[in-house]
C-alpha positions in Angstrom: 43.4 -28.1 -6.3 44.7 -29.7 -3.1 48.0 -31.5 -3.2 47.6 -35.2 -3.9 51.1 -36.1 -2.8 51.8 -38.8 -0.3 51.5 -37.9 3.3 52.1 -39.7 6.6 49.9 -39.6 9.7 50.0 -40.5 13.2 49.1 -39.7 16.8 51.2 -38.3 19.7 50.1 -38.9 23.3 49.0 -35.7 25.2 48.7 -35.8 28.9 45.7 -33.7 30.2 46.0 -33.8 34.0 42.3 -33.4 34.7 41.3 -36.2 32.3 41.8 -39.8 33.7 41.9 -41.6 30.3 44.8 -41.2 27.8 44.5 -38.6 25.2 46.2 -38.1 21.9 46.6 -35.5 19.1 46.3 -36.7 15.5 48.7 -35.2 12.8 49.3 -35.4 9.1 52.5 -34.5 7.3 53.0 -33.6 3.7 56.7 -33.5 2.7 60.0 -34.5 4.2 60.8 -33.1 7.7 64.4 -34.1 7.1 64.7 -31.8 4.1 66.3 -29.1 6.3 63.5 -26.7 5.2 61.6 -25.2 8.0 58.0 -26.8 8.0 54.8 -24.9 8.5 52.5 -26.1 11.3 48.9 -25.3 10.4 46.3 -24.8 13.1 42.5 -25.0 12.2 39.6 -23.0 13.4 36.2 -23.8 14.5 37.1 -24.4 17.2 36.6 -28.1 16.6 36.5 -28.0 12.8 39.4 -30.3 12.1 42.2 -29.9 9.7 40.7 -31.0 6.3 39.3 -27.7 5.2 42.9 -26.3 5.2 44.4 -29.0 3.0 44.8 -26.3 0.2 48.0 -25.4 2.1 49.4 -29.0 1.5 50.4 -27.6 -1.9 53.0 -25.5 -0.2 55.2 -28.7 -0.2 54.8 -29.4 -4.0 55.2 -25.7 -5.1 57.7 -24.4 -2.6 59.3 -27.4 -1.0 57.9 -26.4 2.4 56.9 -29.4 4.5 53.4 -29.0 6.0 52.1 -30.4 9.3 48.4 -30.5 10.0 46.9 -31.5 13.2 43.5 -31.9 14.8 43.1 -30.2 18.1 42.0 -31.9 21.3 38.4 -32.7 21.3 37.6 -33.0 17.7 38.0 -34.9 14.4 40.6 -37.7 14.6 42.0 -36.5 18.1 40.6 -37.5 21.4 37.0 -36.4 22.0 35.9 -35.2 25.5 32.1 -35.0 25.4 32.0 -35.2 29.1 33.4 -31.7 29.3 30.7 -30.1 27.3 29.8 -26.7 28.8 32.8 -26.8 31.1 34.2 -23.3 30.5 37.1 -23.7 33.0 38.4 -26.7 31.0 38.2 -25.2 27.6 40.7 -22.4 27.9 43.5 -21.1 25.8 46.2 -22.8 27.9 44.9 -26.3 27.0 45.6 -25.6 23.3 48.9 -24.0 24.1 50.0 -27.1 26.0 48.8 -29.3 23.1 50.8 -27.4 20.6 53.9 -27.5 22.7 53.5 -31.1 23.1 53.1 -31.7 19.3 56.3 -29.6 18.5 58.3 -31.5 21.0 57.1 -35.0 20.1 57.8 -34.3 16.3 61.0 -32.5 17.2 60.2 -29.4 15.2 62.0 -26.8 17.3 65.5 -28.0 16.3 67.4 -27.4 13.2 65.6 -25.0 10.8 62.8 -24.5 13.3 59.2 -24.2 12.1 56.6 -21.7 10.8 53.1 -21.4 12.1 49.9 -20.7 10.2 46.7 -20.3 12.0 43.3 -19.8 10.5 40.4 -18.2 12.4 40.5 -19.6 15.9 43.9 -21.0 14.9 45.1 -17.5 14.3 44.0 -16.4 17.7 45.9 -19.4 19.1 48.9 -18.5 16.9 49.1 -14.9 18.1 49.1 -16.0 21.7 51.6 -18.7 21.0 54.0 -16.4 19.1 53.8 -13.8 21.9 55.6 -16.2 24.1 58.5 -16.1 21.6 58.7 -20.0 21.6 62.0 -21.6 20.6 62.2 -22.4 16.9 59.5 -20.2 15.6 60.6 -18.6 12.3 57.6 -16.9 10.7 53.9 -16.4 11.6 50.8 -16.2 9.4 47.6 -15.1 11.0 44.6 -15.8 8.7 41.3 -14.3 9.5 41.9 -14.2 13.2 40.7 -12.0 16.0 42.9 -9.8 18.2 40.1 -10.0 20.9 36.6 -11.4 21.3 35.4 -7.9 22.1 36.6 -6.6 18.6 35.3 -9.8 17.1 31.9 -9.0 18.5 32.1 -5.4 17.3 32.9 -6.6 13.7 29.9 -9.1 13.8 27.6 -6.3 14.8 28.8 -4.2 12.0 28.2 -7.1 9.5 24.7 -7.8 11.1 23.7 -4.2 10.6 24.3 -4.6 6.8 21.9 -7.5 6.6 18.2 -7.0 5.5 16.1 -5.9 8.5 13.9 -9.0 8.7 17.1 -11.2 8.9 18.5 -9.0 11.7 15.2 -9.4 13.6 15.2 -13.2 13.0 18.7 -13.5 14.5 17.9 -11.3 17.5 14.7 -13.2 18.2 16.4 -16.6 18.1 19.1 -15.5 20.3 16.9 -14.0 23.0 14.7 -17.1 23.0 17.4 -19.6 22.7 15.5 -21.1 19.9 17.5 -21.8 16.6 15.2 -24.0 14.5 12.9 -21.5 12.8 13.0 -21.1 9.0 13.6 -17.3 9.4 16.7 -17.9 11.6 18.1 -20.6 9.3 17.6 -18.4 6.2 19.4 -15.5 7.9 22.2 -17.7 9.0 22.6 -19.1 5.5 22.8 -15.5 4.1 25.4 -14.7 6.6 27.5 -17.8 5.9 27.4 -17.4 2.2 28.3 -13.7 2.2 30.9 -13.7 4.9 32.0 -17.2 5.8 32.7 -18.8 2.5 31.8 -17.1 -0.8 32.4 -20.1 -3.0 29.7 -20.7 -5.7 29.1 -24.2 -4.3 28.4 -23.9 -0.5 29.7 -25.6 1.4 32.7 -26.4 -0.9 33.7 -30.1 -0.7 36.8 -29.3 1.4 34.6 -27.7 4.1 32.2 -30.7 4.3 34.3 -32.7 6.8 34.5 -29.7 9.2 30.8 -29.3 9.1 30.4 -33.0 9.9 33.0 -32.8 12.7 31.1 -30.0 14.5 27.6 -31.5 13.9 28.7 -34.9 15.3 30.4 -33.4 18.3 30.0 -29.8 19.1 31.6 -29.9 22.6 34.6 -27.7 21.8 32.8 -25.3 19.4 29.8 -24.7 21.5 31.6 -24.4 24.8 34.2 -22.0 23.6 32.0 -19.8 21.4 28.5 -20.5 22.2 28.1 -21.4 25.9 26.4 -18.7 28.1 27.1 -19.6 31.7 25.4 -16.4 33.0 22.0 -17.6 31.4 22.7 -21.3 31.9 22.6 -21.9 28.1 24.6 -23.9 25.7 23.4 -23.0 22.3 24.5 -23.1 18.7 24.5 -19.4 17.8 27.8 -18.4 16.0 27.0 -14.8 16.2 26.4 -14.2 19.9 30.2 -14.0 20.9 29.8 -15.8 24.2 31.4 -18.9 25.5 34.4 -19.7 27.6 36.7 -17.2 25.8 34.2 -14.4 25.9 36.7 -12.1 27.5 39.7 -13.3 25.5 42.2 -10.9 24.2 45.8 -11.0 22.8 46.2 -7.3 22.4 48.3 -6.6 25.5 50.7 -9.4 24.4 51.1 -8.5 20.7 54.2 -6.3 21.2 56.1 -9.5 22.4 55.9 -11.1 18.9 59.3 -11.1 17.3 58.6 -13.4 14.4 58.0 -11.8 11.0 54.3 -11.9 10.6 51.8 -12.0 7.7 48.3 -11.0 8.7 45.5 -11.4 6.0 41.7 -11.5 6.0 39.0 -11.1 3.3 37.1 -8.0 2.4 33.9 -9.5 3.6 35.4 -11.6 6.3 33.5 -12.5 9.5 36.7 -11.6 11.1 36.0 -7.9 10.3 38.8 -5.5 9.7 38.2 -3.8 13.0 39.5 -7.0 14.7 42.6 -6.9 12.6 43.9 -3.4 13.5 45.9 -4.3 16.6 47.7 -7.0 14.7 49.1 -4.5 12.1 49.4 -1.6 14.7 51.3 -3.5 17.4 53.2 -6.4 16.0 56.6 -5.0 15.3 57.4 -6.8 12.0 54.1 -7.3 10.2 52.8 -7.3 6.7 48.9 -6.9 6.5 46.8 -7.7 3.5 43.0 -7.5 2.9 42.1 -9.9 0.1 39.5 -8.3 -2.3 36.1 -9.9 -2.7 36.8 -12.7 -0.2 35.2 -14.0 2.9 36.5 -16.0 5.9 37.5 -19.0 3.9 39.3 -17.2 1.0 41.6 -20.2 0.6 38.5 -22.2 -0.5 36.9 -19.5 -2.8 36.6 -19.0 -6.4 37.8 -16.5 -8.9 41.5 -17.4 -8.4 41.4 -16.7 -4.7 42.8 -20.2 -3.7 45.8 -19.6 -5.9 46.3 -16.0 -4.7 46.2 -17.0 -1.1 48.5 -20.0 -1.5 51.0 -17.9 -3.5 50.8 -15.1 -1.0 51.6 -17.5 2.0 54.3 -19.3 0.0 56.0 -16.2 -1.1 55.9 -14.9 2.5 57.5 -18.1 3.9 60.2 -18.2 1.3 61.2 -14.6 1.4 59.8 -13.8 -2.0 58.1 -10.5 -2.9 54.4 -10.7 -2.2 52.6 -9.6 -5.3 49.1 -9.1 -3.6 47.9 -5.5 -4.3 45.7 -4.8 -1.3 48.3 -4.4 1.4 47.4 -2.1 4.3 
């Protein structure tokens, strides 16, 4: 269960030079930042999904005494929305999110004292790997959950997963992407199959914690579609989550991974959309790394059944507090 302890929330101003109006980043803190225990800053995926689906990790405060800082990235959820930038690939680049993270850390004064840990999930892990490669002041430990080392490797992994789908579903996905039409029952059925097998394997789909994220993206898909679904070469701005296009189509952190000095935990699910092929550079190049594949899990293993929530929470908490990780599928 998600932690029910008290939290405090707020907004920090964030100056975006190319945007005339004031912007802000929303944050939510569980625990006491004055406890002298390094907090963990948690970055969500999507992009544009908001923080709510990661609130499982709020229990790190109650169980391990680790304060937890969640935030909504620019363009989504409770932070400033920028619908006027939809499809603007030059605007939605990694540096924007790096600048926002630096601004949040400075405004909350998280670099001083005991420093901070960072946990990124999915796109948040991609951001986290790039961030850690800069060797930012104050970073103690890094957790990369179901991330990608590059979009090229991510695309390779998606193709491998698609090849395992029934042939009629593969055809429905290909037909929809070629035509730019995503409303057919066949496409919807194939996408639902993919989501339930690889995105979140919870018995109830989507699980309640994931509903706010679905709502955020459906109400304002500016960030998600521009970063992962825009196709400027064909002048399309579509909803396909499997096409591996968008403003970060050529993104990679692989050449920078050797610069990461923080002890790092990398984990993903056995059936993850972030296929193991996209995890290999993390465990081969990051100098101080522990890599784990969670059995029978998907992309959202922290929301899944069969004890997976508990296992993931304990795995992360044990890593951040220097306890021995008992997870058996280390690689």
